C-alpha positions as CSV (number, residue, x, y, z in Angstrom):
1,M,6.0,26.5,-1.2
2,D,2.6,25.3,-2.5
3,E,3.4,21.6,-2.9
4,D,3.3,19.2,0.0
5,P,6.9,18.0,0.6
6,V,5.6,14.6,1.6
7,S,5.0,12.3,-1.4
8,A,4.6,8.9,0.3
9,F,5.0,6.8,3.4
10,A,6.2,3.2,3.2
11,Y,5.5,0.4,5.7
12,T,6.8,-3.1,5.6
13,V,4.3,-5.9,6.4
14,P,5.1,-9.5,7.3
15,D,3.9,-11.2,4.1
16,G,1.6,-11.2,1.1
17,T,-1.4,-12.2,3.2
18,A,-1.0,-9.0,5.2
19,L,-1.2,-7.0,1.9
20,L,-4.5,-8.7,1.1
21,H,-5.8,-8.1,4.6
22,A,-5.0,-4.4,4.4
23,A,-7.3,-4.0,1.4
24,D,-10.0,-5.9,3.2
25,V,-9.7,-3.7,6.3
26,A,-9.7,-0.5,4.1
27,E,-12.9,-1.7,2.4
28,D,-14.6,-2.6,5.7
29,L,-13.8,0.8,7.1
30,G,-15.2,2.6,4.1
31,F,-11.9,3.5,2.5
32,G,-12.1,1.1,-0.5
33,D,-11.9,4.0,-2.9
34,E,-8.5,4.9,-1.4
35,I,-6.8,1.8,-2.8
36,D,-4.6,3.6,-5.2
37,R,-3.0,0.6,-6.8
38,D,-3.9,-3.0,-6.4
39,L,-1.3,-5.7,-5.6
40,G,1.8,-5.5,-7.7
41,R,5.4,-6.8,-7.8
42,H,8.7,-5.0,-8.1
43,G,10.8,-6.4,-10.9
44,I,14.3,-6.4,-9.3
45,S,13.5,-7.1,-5.7
46,N,10.4,-9.3,-6.4
47,A,8.8,-7.6,-3.5
48,L,5.0,-7.4,-3.4
49,F,3.4,-4.0,-2.8
50,R,0.1,-2.2,-2.6
51,Y,-0.6,1.6,-2.5
52,L,-3.4,3.3,-0.6
53,R,-4.2,7.0,-0.1
54,D,-4.6,8.7,3.3
55,P,-7.3,11.4,3.7
56,Y,-4.8,14.1,2.5
57,Q,-4.1,12.0,-0.6
58,H,-0.6,11.0,0.4
59,R,0.4,7.7,-0.9
60,I,0.9,4.9,1.6
61,K,3.0,2.0,0.3
62,L,2.7,-1.4,2.0
63,F,5.3,-3.9,0.9
64,T,6.9,-7.2,1.8
65,T,9.9,-9.1,0.5
66,R,8.2,-12.4,1.5
67,S,6.1,-13.0,-1.6
68,A,4.1,-16.0,-0.5
69,V,0.3,-15.3,-0.5
């Protein structure tokens, strides 16, 4: 099997502020280019999310159902 069986990891964070903080930390650590998708909102659940990439290019999804930023 040539493809990596892992497509993404998902982590819940406390609130929208934590999503913004994650991007700040990634940038400060030199991983700003690994922000795969900026802040977004799922339609049905109204959850906020952000995608990052790890060094192996797996997607890391950070999300929260508490949408206040």
